Z-matrix of the N, CA and C atoms (Angstrom, degrees):
N
C 1 1.405
C 2 1.520 1 109.61
N 3 1.286 2 114.04 1 120.03
C 4 1.464 3 116.80 2 -178.62
C 5 1.535 4 110.43 3 -73.26
N 6 1.281 5 113.29 4 145.54
C 7 1.467 6 119.14 5 177.62
C 8 1.522 7 110.02 6 -82.42
N 9 1.284 8 113.93 7 133.34
C 10 1.460 9 119.15 8 179.51
C 11 1.522 10 107.20 9 -95.64
N 12 1.279 11 113.14 10 122.59
C 13 1.471 12 118.56 11 178.13
C 14 1.513 13 110.10 12 -88.41
N 15 1.268 14 112.70 13 130.41
C 16 1.456 15 116.89 14 175.29
C 17 1.524 16 108.04 15 -97.20
N 18 1.301 17 113.72 16 129.10
C 19 1.467 18 118.79 17 179.29
C 20 1.524 19 109.02 18 -86.99
N 21 1.257 20 113.37 19 129.63
C 22 1.456 21 117.70 20 176.66
C 23 1.521 22 109.41 21 -84.14
N 24 1.285 23 114.23 22 131.31
C 25 1.458 24 118.10 23 176.71
C 26 1.520 25 108.60 24 -84.04
N 27 1.298 26 113.86 25 142.53
C 28 1.461 27 118.55 26 175.00
C 29 1.529 28 107.49 27 -73.86
N 30 1.291 29 114.64 28 127.80
C 31 1.464 30 118.62 29 -177.25
C 32 1.528 31 108.46 30 -80.55
N 33 1.318 32 117.21 31 121.09
C 34 1.460 33 121.38 32 -178.61
C 35 1.520 34 109.96 33 -90.16
N 36 1.287 35 114.86 34 154.03
C 37 1.461 36 120.00 35 178.74
C 38 1.527 37 108.96 36 -81.72
N 39 1.311 38 117.06 37 142.82
C 40 1.473 39 119.66 38 -177.33
C 41 1.530 40 112.44 39 -85.30
N 42 1.319 41 118.00 40 52.23
C 43 1.463 42 120.28 41 -178.64
C 44 1.526 43 112.54 42 -72.68
N 45 1.299 44 117.40 43 -32.74
C 46 1.467 45 120.29 44 179.70
C 47 1.527 46 109.88 45 -63.59
N 48 1.321 47 116.69 46 -42.14
C 49 1.462 48 119.69 47 178.93
C 50 1.523 49 110.85 48 -63.54
N 51 1.315 50 117.62 49 -39.47
C 52 1.454 51 121.52 50 178.92
C 53 1.525 52 110.84 51 -65.37
N 54 1.318 53 116.87 52 -41.64
C 55 1.466 54 121.00 53 178.11
C 56 1.529 55 110.19 54 -63.53
N 57 1.310 56 117.33 55 -40.77
C 58 1.468 57 120.34 56 178.88
C 59 1.526 58 111.51 57 -63.64
N 60 1.330 59 116.70 58 -41.88
C 61 1.463 60 119.94 59 -179.79
C 62 1.522 61 110.78 60 -64.72
N 63 1.324 62 116.91 61 -44.19
C 64 1.462 63 120.55 62 179.48
C 65 1.526 64 110.47 63 -63.70
N 66 1.309 65 117.45 64 -40.77
C 67 1.458 66 121.00 65 178.68
C 68 1.529 67 111.20 66 -63.31
N 69 1.329 68 116.83 67 -43.41
C 70 1.459 69 120.03 68 178.96
C 71 1.527 70 111.38 69 -65.47
N 72 1.328 71 118.09 70 -37.47
C 73 1.457 72 120.56 71 176.57
C 74 1.526 73 110.75 72 -64.95
N 75 1.324 74 116.70 73 -39.79
C 76 1.454 75 120.86 74 177.73
C 77 1.522 76 110.91 75 -60.37
N 78 1.302 77 116.83 76 -48.22
C 79 1.464 78 121.32 77 178.88
C 80 1.529 79 110.52 78 -60.88
N 81 1.332 80 116.95 79 -43.02
C 82 1.461 81 120.59 80 -179.73
C 83 1.518 82 111.51 81 -60.16
N 84 1.330 83 117.47 82 -48.08
C 85 1.456 84 120.03 83 -177.90
C 86 1.525 85 112.35 84 -70.98
N 87 1.316 86 118.03 85 -28.56
C 88 1.465 87 119.67 86 175.64
C 89 1.529 88 110.66 87 -67.72
N 90 1.315 89 116.79 88 -37.62
C 91 1.458 90 120.40 89 -178.99
C 92 1.522 91 111.01 90 -79.68
N 93 1.318 92 117.52 91 -43.26
C 94 1.460 93 121.42 92 -173.16
C 95 1.522 94 113.65 93 -79.48
N 96 1.310 95 117.69 94 -32.58
C 97 1.453 96 119.75 95 -174.19
C 98 1.509 97 112.81 96 -104.11
N 99 1.335 98 114.77 97 157.98
C 100 1.455 99 120.62 98 173.70
C 101 1.516 100 107.74 99 -128.36
N 102 1.315 101 116.31 100 145.87
C 103 1.448 102 120.27 101 179.19
C 104 1.519 103 111.42 102 -77.92
N 105 1.297 104 117.31 103 -39.98
C 106 1.459 105 121.60 104 179.15
C 107 1.520 106 108.07 105 -146.84
N 108 1.310 107 116.10 106 143.67
C 109 1.465 108 117.37 107 178.48
C 110 1.520 109 110.35 108 -67.52
N 111 1.304 110 118.33 109 142.83
C 112 1.465 111 120.33 110 179.81
C 113 1.524 112 111.22 111 -69.61
N 114 1.322 113 115.05 112 154.44
C 115 1.460 114 120.14 113 176.59
C 116 1.518 115 109.89 114 -70.72
N 117 1.300 116 115.12 115 151.83
C 118 1.456 117 120.74 116 175.88
C 119 1.524 118 108.61 117 -63.94
N 120 1.309 119 117.12 118 134.03
C 121 1.467 120 120.89 119 -176.88
C 122 1.523 121 112.60 120 -67.28
N 123 1.312 122 117.86 121 -22.27
C 124 1.465 123 120.09 122 -179.88
C 125 1.528 124 111.90 123 -84.94
N 126 1.308 125 117.32 124 -6.07
C 127 1.460 126 121.75 125 -178.35
C 128 1.519 127 110.14 126 -77.99
N 129 1.324 128 116.77 127 132.87
C 130 1.462 129 120.45 128 174.07
C 131 1.527 130 107.52 129 -119.09
N 132 1.311 131 116.16 130 126.48
C 133 1.458 132 121.86 131 -175.56
C 134 1.525 133 111.37 132 -78.42
N 135 1.313 134 115.44 133 155.31
C 136 1.453 135 121.96 134 178.99
C 137 1.520 136 109.00 135 -71.40
N 138 1.333 137 117.06 136 137.15
C 139 1.458 138 121.72 137 176.60
C 140 1.518 139 108.31 138 -98.86
N 141 1.315 140 116.19 139 125.56
C 142 1.463 141 120.65 140 -176.90
C 143 1.517 142 112.13 141 -114.67
N 144 1.312 143 117.78 142 17.61
C 145 1.460 144 120.02 143 -176.84
C 146 1.529 145 112.26 144 -63.53
N 147 1.331 146 117.58 145 -38.97
C 148 1.459 147 120.91 146 -176.87
C 149 1.526 148 113.08 147 -102.80
N 150 1.314 149 117.08 148 14.87
C 151 1.449 150 121.40 149 -176.64
C 152 1.526 151 110.57 150 -80.78
N 153 1.323 152 116.61 151 127.43
C 154 1.457 153 120.91 152 173.25
C 155 1.515 154 107.50 153 -86.08
N 156 1.309 155 116.56 154 129.23
C 157 1.456 156 119.13 155 -177.16
C 158 1.516 157 110.31 156 -129.69
N 159 1.304 158 114.89 157 165.04
C 160 1.452 159 121.21 158 176.53
C 161 1.520 160 108.39 159 -116.92
N 162 1.308 161 115.24 160 161.55
C 163 1.457 162 120.30 161 -179.58
C 164 1.516 163 109.97 162 -70.41
N 165 1.316 164 116.07 163 149.91
C 166 1.462 165 120.61 164 175.97
C 167 1.529 166 108.27 165 -63.07
N 168 1.326 167 118.02 166 142.45
C 169 1.463 168 119.85 167 -174.68
C 170 1.525 169 113.83 168 -65.90
N 171 1.335 170 117.55 169 -24.47
C 172 1.457 171 119.39 170 -178.87
C 173 1.525 172 112.83 171 -102.22
N 174 1.332 173 117.41 172 20.94
C 175 1.455 174 121.67 173 -177.82
C 176 1.524 175 110.83 174 -106.95
N 177 1.315 176 114.97 175 151.18
C 178 1.455 177 122.15 176 177.63
C 179 1.522 178 107.58 177 -100.49
N 180 1.305 179 116.60 178 123.10
C 181 1.456 180 122.07 179 179.60
C 182 1.525 181 108.41 180 -88.28
N 183 1.341 182 115.76 181 129.76
C 184 1.461 183 121.34 182 178.37
C 185 1.519 184 107.28 183 -111.69
N 186 1.322 185 116.61 184 115.55
C 187 1.466 186 121.59 185 -178.56
C 188 1.525 187 110.40 186 -79.08
N 189 1.323 188 115.88 187 167.81
C 190 1.464 189 120.55 188 -176.40
C 191 1.521 190 113.13 189 -63.44
N 192 1.329 191 117.07 190 -24.80
C 193 1.463 192 119.24 191 178.10
C 194 1.532 193 112.54 192 -91.33
N 195 1.333 194 118.20 193 5.02
C 196 1.453 195 121.88 194 176.83
C 197 1.516 196 115.02 195 95.48
N 198 1.331 197 117.35 196 -1.73
C 199 1.470 198 120.02 197 178.45
C 200 1.518 199 109.93 198 -67.13
N 201 1.325 200 116.43 199 144.08
C 202 1.455 201 122.44 200 178.24
C 203 1.518 202 108.83 201 -108.42
N 204 1.320 203 116.50 202 138.70
C 205 1.455 204 121.44 203 -179.73
C 206 1.532 205 108.01 204 -137.53
N 207 1.344 206 115.37 205 129.90
C 208 1.459 207 120.90 206 179.26
C 209 1.519 208 109.02 207 -131.10
N 210 1.311 209 116.38 208 118.68
C 211 1.461 210 124.04 209 -178.08
C 212 1.534 211 112.00 210 52.22
N 213 1.325 212 115.68 211 43.17
C 214 1.457 213 121.67 212 175.91
C 215 1.516 214 115.55 213 84.34
N 216 1.321 215 118.80 214 -4.38
C 217 1.458 216 121.49 215 -179.42
C 218 1.521 217 109.96 216 -114.16
N 219 1.323 218 114.77 217 147.16
C 220 1.462 219 121.10 218 -179.72
C 221 1.523 220 110.57 219 -72.70
N 222 1.324 221 115.86 220 142.10
C 223 1.458 222 122.88 221 172.80
C 224 1.515 223 108.35 222 -115.46
N 225 1.320 224 116.57 223 143.70
C 226 1.460 225 119.10 224 179.56
C 227 1.525 226 112.37 225 -90.78
N 228 1.347 227 117.19 226 -28.96
C 229 1.465 228 119.81 227 -177.27
C 230 1.523 229 109.73 228 -164.84
N 231 1.332 230 114.92 229 -178.01
C 232 1.463 231 120.40 230 176.70
C 233 1.523 232 110.56 231 -66.02
N 234 1.318 233 116.97 232 -34.68
C 235 1.468 234 120.51 233 179.23
C 236 1.527 235 111.28 234 -63.97
N 237 1.327 236 117.22 235 -34.87
C 238 1.465 237 120.65 236 178.15
C 239 1.521 238 110.39 237 -66.76
N 240 1.314 239 117.67 238 -34.65
C 241 1.467 240 121.34 239 177.08
C 242 1.524 241 110.51 240 -66.71
N 243 1.317 242 117.01 241 -42.28
C 244 1.466 243 120.61 242 179.58
C 245 1.519 244 110.49 243 -65.36
N 246 1.332 245 117.26 244 -39.97
C 247 1.461 246 120.47 245 179.11
C 248 1.530 247 110.55 246 -65.30
N 249 1.334 248 116.72 247 -32.83
C 250 1.468 249 120.49 248 -178.13
C 251 1.525 250 112.05 249 -79.99
N 252 1.330 251 117.52 250 -43.29
C 253 1.467 252 123.12 251 -176.60
C 254 1.524 253 110.30 252 -127.74
N 255 1.325 254 119.56 253 73.78
C 256 1.465 255 119.77 254 -175.41
C 257 1.529 256 113.81 255 -64.33
N 258 1.317 257 119.05 256 -38.99
C 259 1.463 258 120.76 257 -179.55
C 260 1.510 259 112.92 258 -73.71
N 261 1.315 260 116.92 259 -39.70
C 262 1.463 261 122.07 260 -179.03
C 263 1.524 262 110.77 261 -67.52
N 264 1.315 263 117.46 262 -36.19
C 265 1.460 264 120.96 263 -176.97
C 266 1.516 265 112.08 264 -67.43
N 267 1.321 266 117.64 265 -24.50
C 268 1.458 267 120.18 266 -179.11
C 269 1.526 268 112.59 267 -77.92
N 270 1.338 269 117.53 268 -22.96
C 271 1.459 270 120.84 269 -178.17
C 272 1.528 271 110.54 270 -81.50
N 273 1.296 272 116.88 271 -58.55
C 274 1.466 273 122.68 272 179.57
C 275 1.524 274 109.19 273 -166.89
N 276 1.323 275 114.67 274 163.59
C 277 1.457 276 121.69 275 176.79
C 278 1.520 277 106.95 276 -126.25
N 279 1.333 278 116.27 277 129.92
C 280 1.462 279 121.31 278 177.32
C 281 1.511 280 108.73 279 -112.83
N 282 1.326 281 115.43 280 126.78
C 283 1.465 282 121.73 281 177.23
C 284 1.521 283 108.77 282 -112.23
N 285 1.327 284 115.69 283 132.18
C 286 1.469 285 121.30 284 173.74
C 287 1.520 286 106.84 285 -113.04
N 288 1.335 287 117.72 286 99.23
C 289 1.460 288 119.74 287 -177.44
C 290 1.524 289 112.09 288 -83.61
N 291 1.311 290 114.85 289 150.92
C 292 1.456 291 121.30 290 172.64
C 293 1.528 292 107.82 291 -71.18
N 294 1.310 293 116.49 292 150.30
C 295 1.464 294 120.88 293 -179.55
C 296 1.530 295 112.14 294 -61.28
N 297 1.339 296 117.21 295 -30.88
C 298 1.461 297 121.17 296 -176.68
C 299 1.528 298 113.35 297 -91.31
N 300 1.328 299 118.47 298 4.08
C 301 1.460 300 121.55 299 178.13
C 302 1.521 301 109.47 300 -71.10
N 303 1.317 302 116.65 301 136.03
C 304 1.465 303 121.18 302 179.43
C 305 1.531 304 109.79 303 -65.89
N 306 1.318 305 115.86 304 140.61
C 307 1.465 306 120.64 305 -177.59
C 308 1.524 307 111.25 306 -62.47
N 309 1.327 308 117.40 307 -37.95
C 310 1.462 309 120.59 308 179.83
C 311 1.530 310 110.68 309 -62.88
N 312 1.327 311 117.06 310 -37.58
C 313 1.459 312 120.93 311 178.56
C 314 1.530 313 110.76 312 -68.36
N 315 1.327 314 116.91 313 -39.61
C 316 1.461 315 120.65 314 178.06
C 317 1.524 316 110.98 315 -63.72
N 318 1.314 317 117.33 316 -42.92
C 319 1.466 318 121.11 317 178.53
C 320 1.521 319 110.02 318 -64.20
N 321 1.323 320 116.90 319 -41.33
C 322 1.463 321 120.47 320 179.12
C 323 1.529 322 110.78 321 -61.86
N 324 1.332 323 116.49 322 -45.06
C 325 1.460 324 120.42 323 178.92
C 326 1.530 325 112.00 324 -64.32
N 327 1.325 326 116.94 325 -43.03
C 328 1.465 327 120.36 326 179.92
C 329 1.525 328 110.73 327 -62.01
N 330 1.325 329 116.38 328 -42.23
C 331 1.470 330 119.54 329 177.60
C 332 1.519 331 111.76 330 -65.76
N 333 1.319 332 117.06 331 -38.05
C 334 1.469 333 120.33 332 179.08
C 335 1.516 334 110.62 333 -64.83
N 336 1.340 335 117.72 334 -43.76
C 337 1.460 336 120.56 335 178.64
C 338 1.523 337 111.28 336 -65.71
N 339 1.317 338 116.93 337 -39.63
C 340 1.462 339 118.99 338 -179.83
C 341 1.524 340 111.25 339 -68.65
N 342 1.316 341 117.25 340 -40.12
C 343 1.462 342 120.25 341 178.44
C 344 1.530 343 111.27 342 -66.89
N 345 1.314 344 116.60 343 -37.19
C 346 1.463 345 121.09 344 -177.13
C 347 1.527 346 111.97 345 -75.34
N 348 1.340 347 117.09 346 -40.14
C 349 1.459 348 120.20 347 -174.83
C 350 1.520 349 113.57 348 -96.95
N 351 1.325 350 117.49 349 -30.35
C 352 1.456 351 120.59 350 -174.21
C 353 1.518 352 112.75 351 76.03
N 354 1.308 353 116.63 352 8.48
C 355 1.468 354 122.44 353 -178.51
C 356 1.530 355 109.19 354 -106.00
N 357 1.334 356 117.23 355 159.43
C 358 1.463 357 118.84 356 177.44
C 359 1.523 358 111.49 357 -66.97
N 360 1.319 359 115.54 358 146.11
C 361 1.461 360 122.32 359 179.88
C 362 1.526 361 107.82 360 -110.45
N 363 1.323 362 116.23 361 124.87
C 364 1.455 363 122.64 362 178.24
C 365 1.518 364 108.49 363 -108.08
N 366 1.330 365 116.34 364 133.94
C 367 1.452 366 121.24 365 177.11
C 368 1.534 367 106.75 366 -104.55
N 369 1.316 368 115.81 367 116.74
C 370 1.459 369 122.26 368 -176.52
C 371 1.518 370 107.93 369 -87.13
N 372 1.329 371 115.78 370 127.06
C 373 1.462 372 121.15 371 -178.90
C 374 1.516 373 110.38 372 -127.39
N 375 1.312 374 114.77 373 169.46
C 376 1.456 375 120.97 374 175.83
C 377 1.520 376 107.96 375 -93.43
N 378 1.304 377 115.74 376 133.22
C 379 1.452 378 119.50 377 -179.93
C 380 1.522 379 107.98 378 -119.80
N 381 1.312 380 116.24 379 126.28
C 382 1.455 381 119.79 380 -178.49
C 383 1.515 382 109.13 381 -119.19
N 384 1.309 383 117.41 382 123.15
C 385 1.448 384 123.27 383 174.63
C 386 1.517 385 107.87 384 -108.33
N 387 1.287 386 115.75 385 121.45
C 388 1.468 387 118.34 386 179.60
C 389 1.489 388 109.91 387 -133.89
């Protein structure tokens, strides 16, 4: 009687099934969920393109030549701001840069204010939605 050899099959990993399940879950959540509710279609947003505005009273204006101005007075450095407003400097610092100010200068100033105050530095910009 001849011996019958049984061939063992190599057991494959079920990675394809796992990929299919993950893909189907992705599709389900994309269809079923929303990241943010849509705006009401009857809503019309305010247009601020022609709005004349003034600087925030607690913000430091940075001119294109690097001059600092706070509440109408010149500042020489971040240390001068801390000496003038010790309590305000600990909460946050707001910089309003001129459009023509070099980006490297703005980064240098922001780092100087953050190092001097230890508070977060916010850069105030103009945002236009059209």
